[in-house]
Each structure stands twice: as structure tokens, then as C-alpha cells.
Jmol script that loads the backbone (N, CA, C; Angstrom):
load data "model"
ATOM      1  N   MET A   1      -3.463  30.121 -40.916  1.00  0.00           N
ATOM      2  CA  MET A   1      -2.159  29.497 -40.861  1.00  0.00           C
ATOM      3  C   MET A   1      -1.564  29.683 -39.472  1.00  0.00           C
ATOM      4  N   THR A   2      -1.180  28.592 -38.854  1.00  0.00           N
ATOM      5  CA  THR A   2      -0.495  28.644 -37.572  1.00  0.00           C
ATOM      6  C   THR A   2       0.999  28.742 -37.862  1.00  0.00           C
ATOM      7  N   LEU A   3       1.623  29.699 -37.223  1.00  0.00           N
ATOM      8  CA  LEU A   3       3.033  29.965 -37.479  1.00  0.00           C
ATOM      9  C   LEU A   3       3.814  29.788 -36.188  1.00  0.00           C
ATOM     10  N   GLN A   4       4.825  28.934 -36.212  1.00  0.00           N
ATOM     11  CA  GLN A   4       5.707  28.746 -35.059  1.00  0.00           C
ATOM     12  C   GLN A   4       6.817  29.786 -35.151  1.00  0.00           C
ATOM     13  N   ILE A   5       6.762  30.787 -34.269  1.00  0.00           N
ATOM     14  CA  ILE A   5       7.734  31.875 -34.280  1.00  0.00           C
ATOM     15  C   ILE A   5       8.694  31.697 -33.116  1.00  0.00           C
ATOM     16  N   ASN A   6       9.965  31.882 -33.396  1.00  0.00           N
ATOM     17  CA  ASN A   6      10.998  31.749 -32.378  1.00  0.00           C
ATOM     18  C   ASN A   6      11.790  33.045 -32.272  1.00  0.00           C
ATOM     19  N   HIS A   7      12.047  33.444 -31.036  1.00  0.00           N
ATOM     20  CA  HIS A   7      12.890  34.615 -30.785  1.00  0.00           C
ATOM     21  C   HIS A   7      14.301  34.115 -30.515  1.00  0.00           C
ATOM     22  N   ARG A   8      15.244  34.621 -31.272  1.00  0.00           N
ATOM     23  CA  ARG A   8      16.657  34.273 -31.090  1.00  0.00           C
ATOM     24  C   ARG A   8      17.426  35.542 -30.751  1.00  0.00           C
ATOM     25  N   PRO A   9      17.381  35.967 -29.483  1.00  0.00           N
ATOM     26  CA  PRO A   9      18.023  37.230 -29.114  1.00  0.00           C
ATOM     27  C   PRO A   9      19.525  37.248 -29.374  1.00  0.00           C
ATOM     28  N   GLU A  10      20.182  36.103 -29.255  1.00  0.00           N
ATOM     29  CA  GLU A  10      21.631  36.057 -29.489  1.00  0.00           C
ATOM     30  C   GLU A  10      21.981  36.372 -30.942  1.00  0.00           C
ATOM     31  N   ALA A  11      21.029  36.148 -31.853  1.00  0.00           N
ATOM     32  CA  ALA A  11      21.232  36.436 -33.276  1.00  0.00           C
ATOM     33  C   ALA A  11      20.539  37.725 -33.704  1.00  0.00           C
ATOM     34  N   GLY A  12      19.766  38.325 -32.802  1.00  0.00           N
ATOM     35  CA  GLY A  12      19.009  39.522 -33.158  1.00  0.00           C
ATOM     36  C   GLY A  12      17.953  39.219 -34.198  1.00  0.00           C
ATOM     37  N   ARG A  13      17.264  38.090 -34.005  1.00  0.00           N
ATOM     38  CA  ARG A  13      16.266  37.663 -34.992  1.00  0.00           C
ATOM     39  C   ARG A  13      14.999  37.120 -34.346  1.00  0.00           C
ATOM     40  N   ILE A  14      13.929  37.302 -35.077  1.00  0.00           N
ATOM     41  CA  ILE A  14      12.642  36.673 -34.806  1.00  0.00           C
ATOM     42  C   ILE A  14      12.373  35.851 -36.051  1.00  0.00           C
ATOM     43  N   GLU A  15      12.232  34.533 -35.902  1.00  0.00           N
ATOM     44  CA  GLU A  15      12.219  33.650 -37.056  1.00  0.00           C
ATOM     45  C   GLU A  15      11.020  32.716 -37.102  1.00  0.00           C
ATOM     46  N   ALA A  16      10.704  32.295 -38.310  1.00  0.00           N
ATOM     47  CA  ALA A  16       9.729  31.233 -38.546  1.00  0.00           C
ATOM     48  C   ALA A  16      10.198  30.475 -39.781  1.00  0.00           C
ATOM     49  N   ASN A  17      10.067  29.165 -39.738  1.00  0.00           N
ATOM     50  CA  ASN A  17      10.404  28.357 -40.891  1.00  0.00           C
ATOM     51  C   ASN A  17       9.096  27.908 -41.523  1.00  0.00           C
ATOM     52  N   VAL A  18       8.865  28.312 -42.759  1.00  0.00           N
ATOM     53  CA  VAL A  18       7.637  27.985 -43.467  1.00  0.00           C
ATOM     54  C   VAL A  18       8.001  27.199 -44.717  1.00  0.00           C
ATOM     55  N   GLU A  19       7.609  25.946 -44.736  1.00  0.00           N
ATOM     56  CA  GLU A  19       7.885  25.083 -45.888  1.00  0.00           C
ATOM     57  C   GLU A  19       9.360  25.128 -46.280  1.00  0.00           C
ATOM     58  N   ASN A  20      10.217  25.001 -45.283  1.00  0.00           N
ATOM     59  CA  ASN A  20      11.672  25.036 -45.447  1.00  0.00           C
ATOM     60  C   ASN A  20      12.202  26.362 -45.975  1.00  0.00           C
ATOM     61  N   ASN A  21      11.460  27.432 -45.767  1.00  0.00           N
ATOM     62  CA  ASN A  21      11.903  28.786 -46.106  1.00  0.00           C
ATOM     63  C   ASN A  21      12.035  29.575 -44.811  1.00  0.00           C
ATOM     64  N   LEU A  22      13.220  30.102 -44.560  1.00  0.00           N
ATOM     65  CA  LEU A  22      13.440  30.896 -43.359  1.00  0.00           C
ATOM     66  C   LEU A  22      12.885  32.307 -43.562  1.00  0.00           C
ATOM     67  N   CYS A  23      11.932  32.672 -42.719  1.00  0.00           N
ATOM     68  CA  CYS A  23      11.331  34.003 -42.707  1.00  0.00           C
ATOM     69  C   CYS A  23      11.791  34.650 -41.409  1.00  0.00           C
ATOM     70  N   TYR A  24      12.167  35.921 -41.463  1.00  0.00           N
ATOM     71  CA  TYR A  24      12.680  36.512 -40.231  1.00  0.00           C
ATOM     72  C   TYR A  24      12.620  38.033 -40.232  1.00  0.00           C
ATOM     73  N   ILE A  25      12.683  38.535 -39.013  1.00  0.00           N
ATOM     74  CA  ILE A  25      12.926  39.951 -38.756  1.00  0.00           C
ATOM     75  C   ILE A  25      14.299  40.018 -38.112  1.00  0.00           C
ATOM     76  N   GLU A  26      15.131  40.883 -38.648  1.00  0.00           N
ATOM     77  CA  GLU A  26      16.450  41.123 -38.068  1.00  0.00           C
ATOM     78  C   GLU A  26      16.399  42.447 -37.325  1.00  0.00           C
ATOM     79  N   TYR A  27      16.918  42.451 -36.107  1.00  0.00           N
ATOM     80  CA  TYR A  27      16.888  43.672 -35.312  1.00  0.00           C
ATOM     81  C   TYR A  27      18.177  43.833 -34.520  1.00  0.00           C
ATOM     82  N   ARG A  28      18.364  45.052 -34.036  1.00  0.00           N
ATOM     83  CA  ARG A  28      19.477  45.365 -33.130  1.00  0.00           C
ATOM     84  C   ARG A  28      18.873  46.073 -31.940  1.00  0.00           C
ATOM     85  N   LEU A  29      19.195  45.606 -30.762  1.00  0.00           N
ATOM     86  CA  LEU A  29      18.693  46.218 -29.535  1.00  0.00           C
ATOM     87  C   LEU A  29      19.741  47.174 -28.996  1.00  0.00           C
ATOM     88  N   ASP A  30      19.327  48.416 -28.798  1.00  0.00           N
ATOM     89  CA  ASP A  30      20.201  49.455 -28.275  1.00  0.00           C
ATOM     90  C   ASP A  30      19.520  50.026 -27.037  1.00  0.00           C
ATOM     91  N   SER A  31      19.931  49.548 -25.884  1.00  0.00           N
ATOM     92  CA  SER A  31      19.299  49.932 -24.617  1.00  0.00           C
ATOM     93  C   SER A  31      17.833  49.521 -24.655  1.00  0.00           C
ATOM     94  N   THR A  32      16.934  50.472 -24.769  1.00  0.00           N
ATOM     95  CA  THR A  32      15.506  50.132 -24.794  1.00  0.00           C
ATOM     96  C   THR A  32      14.871  50.417 -26.151  1.00  0.00           C
ATOM     97  N   VAL A  33      15.702  50.473 -27.189  1.00  0.00           N
ATOM     98  CA  VAL A  33      15.187  50.689 -28.544  1.00  0.00           C
ATOM     99  C   VAL A  33      15.539  49.489 -29.417  1.00  0.00           C
ATOM    100  N   MET A  34      14.501  48.889 -29.983  1.00  0.00           N
ATOM    101  CA  MET A  34      14.659  47.779 -30.918  1.00  0.00           C
ATOM    102  C   MET A  34      14.668  48.376 -32.330  1.00  0.00           C
ATOM    103  N   HIS A  35      15.830  48.359 -32.971  1.00  0.00           N
ATOM    104  CA  HIS A  35      15.951  48.859 -34.336  1.00  0.00           C
ATOM    105  C   HIS A  35      15.627  47.695 -35.274  1.00  0.00           C
ATOM    106  N   VAL A  36      14.459  47.740 -35.898  1.00  0.00           N
ATOM    107  CA  VAL A  36      14.066  46.679 -36.823  1.00  0.00           C
ATOM    108  C   VAL A  36      14.710  46.991 -38.168  1.00  0.00           C
ATOM    109  N   LEU A  37      15.657  46.141 -38.559  1.00  0.00           N
ATOM    110  CA  LEU A  37      16.493  46.395 -39.728  1.00  0.00           C
ATOM    111  C   LEU A  37      15.926  45.811 -41.019  1.00  0.00           C
ATOM    112  N   HIS A  38      15.426  44.586 -40.942  1.00  0.00           N
ATOM    113  CA  HIS A  38      14.947  43.899 -42.140  1.00  0.00           C
ATOM    114  C   HIS A  38      13.792  42.971 -41.782  1.00  0.00           C
ATOM    115  N   THR A  39      12.862  42.841 -42.706  1.00  0.00           N
ATOM    116  CA  THR A  39      11.830  41.815 -42.632  1.00  0.00           C
ATOM    117  C   THR A  39      11.954  41.019 -43.923  1.00  0.00           C
ATOM    118  N   ILE A  40      12.264  39.733 -43.781  1.00  0.00           N
ATOM    119  CA  ILE A  40      12.527  38.897 -44.946  1.00  0.00           C
ATOM    120  C   ILE A  40      11.529  37.739 -44.992  1.00  0.00           C
ATOM    121  N   VAL A  41      10.792  37.670 -46.086  1.00  0.00           N
ATOM    122  CA  VAL A  41       9.911  36.546 -46.378  1.00  0.00           C
ATOM    123  C   VAL A  41      10.183  36.152 -47.826  1.00  0.00           C
ATOM    124  N   PRO A  42      10.733  34.964 -48.053  1.00  0.00           N
ATOM    125  CA  PRO A  42      11.015  34.546 -49.427  1.00  0.00           C
ATOM    126  C   PRO A  42       9.747  34.524 -50.291  1.00  0.00           C
ATOM    127  N   ALA A  43       9.924  34.829 -51.564  1.00  0.00           N
ATOM    128  CA  ALA A  43       8.795  34.889 -52.500  1.00  0.00           C
ATOM    129  C   ALA A  43       7.996  33.589 -52.536  1.00  0.00           C
ATOM    130  N   ALA A  44       8.663  32.465 -52.317  1.00  0.00           N
ATOM    131  CA  ALA A  44       7.987  31.162 -52.370  1.00  0.00           C
ATOM    132  C   ALA A  44       6.858  31.041 -51.356  1.00  0.00           C
ATOM    133  N   VAL A  45       6.931  31.805 -50.268  1.00  0.00           N
ATOM    134  CA  VAL A  45       5.882  31.743 -49.232  1.00  0.00           C
ATOM    135  C   VAL A  45       5.272  33.112 -48.963  1.00  0.00           C
ATOM    136  N   GLY A  46       5.515  34.048 -49.860  1.00  0.00           N
ATOM    137  CA  GLY A  46       4.982  35.397 -49.701  1.00  0.00           C
ATOM    138  C   GLY A  46       3.479  35.454 -49.885  1.00  0.00           C
ATOM    139  N   GLY A  47       2.896  36.561 -49.469  1.00  0.00           N
ATOM    140  CA  GLY A  47       1.469  36.783 -49.653  1.00  0.00           C
ATOM    141  C   GLY A  47       0.577  36.027 -48.690  1.00  0.00           C
ATOM    142  N   ARG A  48       1.134  35.518 -47.616  1.00  0.00           N
ATOM    143  CA  ARG A  48       0.364  34.736 -46.640  1.00  0.00           C
ATOM    144  C   ARG A  48       0.226  35.434 -45.288  1.00  0.00           C
ATOM    145  N   GLY A  49       0.704  36.662 -45.209  1.00  0.00           N
ATOM    146  CA  GLY A  49       0.618  37.390 -43.951  1.00  0.00           C
ATOM    147  C   GLY A  49       1.727  37.076 -42.965  1.00  0.00           C
ATOM    148  N   ILE A  50       2.765  36.421 -43.436  1.00  0.00           N
ATOM    149  CA  ILE A  50       3.865  36.014 -42.550  1.00  0.00           C
ATOM    150  C   ILE A  50       4.601  37.225 -41.998  1.00  0.00           C
ATOM    151  N   ALA A  51       4.890  38.203 -42.836  1.00  0.00           N
ATOM    152  CA  ALA A  51       5.598  39.408 -42.376  1.00  0.00           C
ATOM    153  C   ALA A  51       4.790  40.112 -41.289  1.00  0.00           C
ATOM    154  N   GLY A  52       3.491  40.167 -41.453  1.00  0.00           N
ATOM    155  CA  GLY A  52       2.627  40.789 -40.450  1.00  0.00           C
ATOM    156  C   GLY A  52       2.651  40.047 -39.128  1.00  0.00           C
ATOM    157  N   LYS A  53       2.654  38.726 -39.194  1.00  0.00           N
ATOM    158  CA  LYS A  53       2.697  37.930 -37.960  1.00  0.00           C
ATOM    159  C   LYS A  53       4.038  38.077 -37.253  1.00  0.00           C
ATOM    160  N   LEU A  54       5.110  38.120 -38.024  1.00  0.00           N
ATOM    161  CA  LEU A  54       6.426  38.350 -37.425  1.00  0.00           C
ATOM    162  C   LEU A  54       6.485  39.735 -36.779  1.00  0.00           C
ATOM    163  N   THR A  55       5.908  40.712 -37.447  1.00  0.00           N
ATOM    164  CA  THR A  55       5.888  42.078 -36.917  1.00  0.00           C
ATOM    165  C   THR A  55       5.034  42.157 -35.662  1.00  0.00           C
ATOM    166  N   ASP A  56       3.884  41.505 -35.659  1.00  0.00           N
ATOM    167  CA  ASP A  56       3.055  41.461 -34.445  1.00  0.00           C
ATOM    168  C   ASP A  56       3.839  40.871 -33.278  1.00  0.00           C
ATOM    169  N   TYR A  57       4.579  39.822 -33.543  1.00  0.00           N
ATOM    170  CA  TYR A  57       5.399  39.186 -32.507  1.00  0.00           C
ATOM    171  C   TYR A  57       6.437  40.177 -31.982  1.00  0.00           C
ATOM    172  N   ALA A  58       7.102  40.891 -32.901  1.00  0.00           N
ATOM    173  CA  ALA A  58       8.111  41.884 -32.501  1.00  0.00           C
ATOM    174  C   ALA A  58       7.482  42.988 -31.657  1.00  0.00           C
ATOM    175  N   LEU A  59       6.296  43.436 -32.031  1.00  0.00           N
ATOM    176  CA  LEU A  59       5.611  44.477 -31.264  1.00  0.00           C
ATOM    177  C   LEU A  59       5.238  43.977 -29.874  1.00  0.00           C
ATOM    178  N   ASP A  60       4.745  42.757 -29.792  1.00  0.00           N
ATOM    179  CA  ASP A  60       4.421  42.172 -28.490  1.00  0.00           C
ATOM    180  C   ASP A  60       5.671  42.045 -27.623  1.00  0.00           C
ATOM    181  N   LEU A  61       6.759  41.614 -28.229  1.00  0.00           N
ATOM    182  CA  LEU A  61       8.024  41.475 -27.514  1.00  0.00           C
ATOM    183  C   LEU A  61       8.492  42.827 -26.980  1.00  0.00           C
ATOM    184  N   ALA A  62       8.396  43.856 -27.812  1.00  0.00           N
ATOM    185  CA  ALA A  62       8.789  45.198 -27.396  1.00  0.00           C
ATOM    186  C   ALA A  62       7.906  45.685 -26.246  1.00  0.00           C
ATOM    187  N   ARG A  63       6.616  45.496 -26.374  1.00  0.00           N
ATOM    188  CA  ARG A  63       5.684  45.944 -25.333  1.00  0.00           C
ATOM    189  C   ARG A  63       5.963  45.231 -24.001  1.00  0.00           C
ATOM    190  N   GLU A  64       6.188  43.924 -24.054  1.00  0.00           N
ATOM    191  CA  GLU A  64       6.467  43.138 -22.842  1.00  0.00           C
ATOM    192  C   GLU A  64       7.741  43.590 -22.139  1.00  0.00           C
ATOM    193  N   ASN A  65       8.712  44.083 -22.914  1.00  0.00           N
ATOM    194  CA  ASN A  65      10.011  44.461 -22.354  1.00  0.00           C
ATOM    195  C   ASN A  65      10.183  45.959 -22.144  1.00  0.00           C
ATOM    196  N   GLY A  66       9.150  46.740 -22.467  1.00  0.00           N
ATOM    197  CA  GLY A  66       9.241  48.187 -22.292  1.00  0.00           C
ATOM    198  C   GLY A  66      10.139  48.857 -23.319  1.00  0.00           C
ATOM    199  N   TRP A  67      10.273  48.240 -24.503  1.00  0.00           N
ATOM    200  CA  TRP A  67      11.107  48.795 -25.561  1.00  0.00           C
ATOM    201  C   TRP A  67      10.275  49.646 -26.503  1.00  0.00           C
ATOM    202  N   LYS A  68      10.946  50.550 -27.186  1.00  0.00           N
ATOM    203  CA  LYS A  68      10.384  51.286 -28.306  1.00  0.00           C
ATOM    204  C   LYS A  68      10.971  50.670 -29.581  1.00  0.00           C
ATOM    205  N   ILE A  69      10.301  50.895 -30.701  1.00  0.00           N
ATOM    206  CA  ILE A  69      10.768  50.339 -31.966  1.00  0.00           C
ATOM    207  C   ILE A  69      11.134  51.464 -32.923  1.00  0.00           C
ATOM    208  N   ASN A  70      12.338  51.370 -33.461  1.00  0.00           N
ATOM    209  CA  ASN A  70      12.783  52.266 -34.525  1.00  0.00           C
ATOM    210  C   ASN A  70      12.599  51.485 -35.827  1.00  0.00           C
ATOM    211  N   PRO A  71      11.602  51.838 -36.629  1.00  0.00           N
ATOM    212  CA  PRO A  71      11.307  51.069 -37.846  1.00  0.00           C
ATOM    213  C   PRO A  71      12.220  51.421 -39.018  1.00  0.00           C
ATOM    214  N   VAL A  72      13.458  50.952 -38.980  1.00  0.00           N
ATOM    215  CA  VAL A  72      14.401  51.176 -40.077  1.00  0.00           C
ATOM    216  C   VAL A  72      13.896  50.455 -41.331  1.00  0.00           C
ATOM    217  N   CYS A  73      13.365  49.281 -41.151  1.00  0.00           N
ATOM    218  CA  CYS A  73      12.817  48.458 -42.230  1.00  0.00           C
ATOM    219  C   CYS A  73      11.579  49.120 -42.835  1.00  0.00           C
ATOM    220  N   SER A  74      11.523  49.180 -44.150  1.00  0.00           N
ATOM    221  CA  SER A  74      10.386  49.829 -44.813  1.00  0.00           C
ATOM    222  C   SER A  74       9.063  49.114 -44.527  1.00  0.00           C
ATOM    223  N   TYR A  75       9.097  47.790 -44.385  1.00  0.00           N
ATOM    224  CA  TYR A  75       7.862  47.062 -44.073  1.00  0.00           C
ATOM    225  C   TYR A  75       7.347  47.478 -42.698  1.00  0.00           C
ATOM    226  N   THR A  76       8.234  47.549 -41.723  1.00  0.00           N
ATOM    227  CA  THR A  76       7.827  47.919 -40.364  1.00  0.00           C
ATOM    228  C   THR A  76       7.315  49.351 -40.327  1.00  0.00           C
ATOM    229  N   ALA A  77       7.960  50.242 -41.041  1.00  0.00           N
ATOM    230  CA  ALA A  77       7.492  51.636 -41.105  1.00  0.00           C
ATOM    231  C   ALA A  77       6.090  51.702 -41.698  1.00  0.00           C
ATOM    232  N   ALA A  78       5.851  50.948 -42.767  1.00  0.00           N
ATOM    233  CA  ALA A  78       4.520  50.920 -43.391  1.00  0.00           C
ATOM    234  C   ALA A  78       3.495  50.275 -42.455  1.00  0.00           C
ATOM    235  N   TYR A  79       3.927  49.274 -41.692  1.00  0.00           N
ATOM    236  CA  TYR A  79       3.040  48.608 -40.747  1.00  0.00           C
ATOM    237  C   TYR A  79       2.529  49.612 -39.709  1.00  0.00           C
ATOM    238  N   PHE A  80       3.421  50.452 -39.200  1.00  0.00           N
ATOM    239  CA  PHE A  80       3.018  51.475 -38.231  1.00  0.00           C
ATOM    240  C   PHE A  80       1.989  52.425 -38.831  1.00  0.00           C
ATOM    241  N   LYS A  81       2.140  52.758 -40.105  1.00  0.00           N
ATOM    242  CA  LYS A  81       1.174  53.649 -40.756  1.00  0.00           C
ATOM    243  C   LYS A  81      -0.191  52.984 -40.899  1.00  0.00           C
ATOM    244  N   ARG A  82      -0.201  51.680 -41.188  1.00  0.00           N
ATOM    245  CA  ARG A  82      -1.460  50.944 -41.355  1.00  0.00           C
ATOM    246  C   ARG A  82      -2.122  50.593 -40.025  1.00  0.00           C
ATOM    247  N   HIS A  83      -1.336  50.568 -38.946  1.00  0.00           N
ATOM    248  CA  HIS A  83      -1.841  50.151 -37.632  1.00  0.00           C
ATOM    249  C   HIS A  83      -1.514  51.219 -36.580  1.00  0.00           C
ATOM    250  N   PRO A  84      -2.250  52.323 -36.601  1.00  0.00           N
ATOM    251  CA  PRO A  84      -1.946  53.419 -35.672  1.00  0.00           C
ATOM    252  C   PRO A  84      -2.086  53.032 -34.206  1.00  0.00           C
ATOM    253  N   GLU A  85      -2.765  51.947 -33.916  1.00  0.00           N
ATOM    254  CA  GLU A  85      -2.913  51.512 -32.517  1.00  0.00           C
ATOM    255  C   GLU A  85      -1.581  51.102 -31.899  1.00  0.00           C
ATOM    256  N   HIS A  86      -0.551  50.915 -32.717  1.00  0.00           N
ATOM    257  CA  HIS A  86       0.765  50.528 -32.203  1.00  0.00           C
ATOM    258  C   HIS A  86       1.781  51.672 -32.217  1.00  0.00           C
ATOM    259  N   ARG A  87       1.347  52.852 -32.619  1.00  0.00           N
ATOM    260  CA  ARG A  87       2.287  53.972 -32.748  1.00  0.00           C
ATOM    261  C   ARG A  87       2.947  54.356 -31.418  1.00  0.00           C
ATOM    262  N   ASP A  88       2.324  53.989 -30.310  1.00  0.00           N
ATOM    263  CA  ASP A  88       2.929  54.299 -29.012  1.00  0.00           C
ATOM    264  C   ASP A  88       4.262  53.583 -28.835  1.00  0.00           C
ATOM    265  N   LEU A  89       4.509  52.556 -29.631  1.00  0.00           N
ATOM    266  CA  LEU A  89       5.771  51.825 -29.553  1.00  0.00           C
ATOM    267  C   LEU A  89       6.863  52.414 -30.453  1.00  0.00           C
ATOM    268  N   SER A  90       6.500  53.339 -31.307  1.00  0.00           N
ATOM    269  CA  SER A  90       7.456  53.886 -32.262  1.00  0.00           C
ATOM    270  C   SER A  90       8.440  54.845 -31.594  1.00  0.00           C
ATOM    271  N   ALA A  91       9.709  54.588 -31.841  1.00  0.00           N
ATOM    272  CA  ALA A  91      10.765  55.483 -31.343  1.00  0.00           C
ATOM    273  C   ALA A  91      11.086  56.548 -32.374  1.00  0.00           C
ATOM    274  N   ALA A  92      10.528  56.424 -33.563  1.00  0.00           N
ATOM    275  CA  ALA A  92      10.833  57.361 -34.658  1.00  0.00           C
ATOM    276  C   ALA A  92       9.970  58.609 -34.558  1.00  0.00           C
TER     277      ALA A  92
END
end "model"
wireframe off; spacefill off
backbone 0.3
color backbone group
């Protein structure tokens, strides 16, 4: 599945529209720490790896900007546990 992901820094969101369902990561940037607050994928399009792709995008964005990630969101925290290769980005 090809996913068109958009970064909306003014809204503190990383978004994708899948079959008219808004999927997003909500975050707050505090200096050089990206606090990932929520990962939302509606049930209608769940189970397709969308949350993982949004999280990968957030990690790439953080790495490109020299940010650390505080995984407030339970999905993001679990993602770090499943993908130890990204733990260098964790601010927690």
C-alpha cells in the first residue's frame, strides 16, 4: 500500500487520508523533543500497517531535524520496544 503522508507542523500532526478516513499522529514539539501524544487509525482502515508507516515518518522527521522522541502514545512506546534500532531517538 502506498500511503501519501503529509506533515502539518502548524497543527502538530502527521497525517494520511485513507479511503476518506483521517489517520494521524498528534505531537507537540518542545525545543528538540517531539512528544508523540496520539496515533489514530480508524477501525475502518485498521490492520494495514498505517500506524507503523506514520510512526516511521515521524522517526525520519525527528532524525532529519535532530529531535528526540518522547513516546507518550502507547503505540509509539510499543513501537520502540519492537524496533530497538530506533531507540537512539527515544527521549524517555
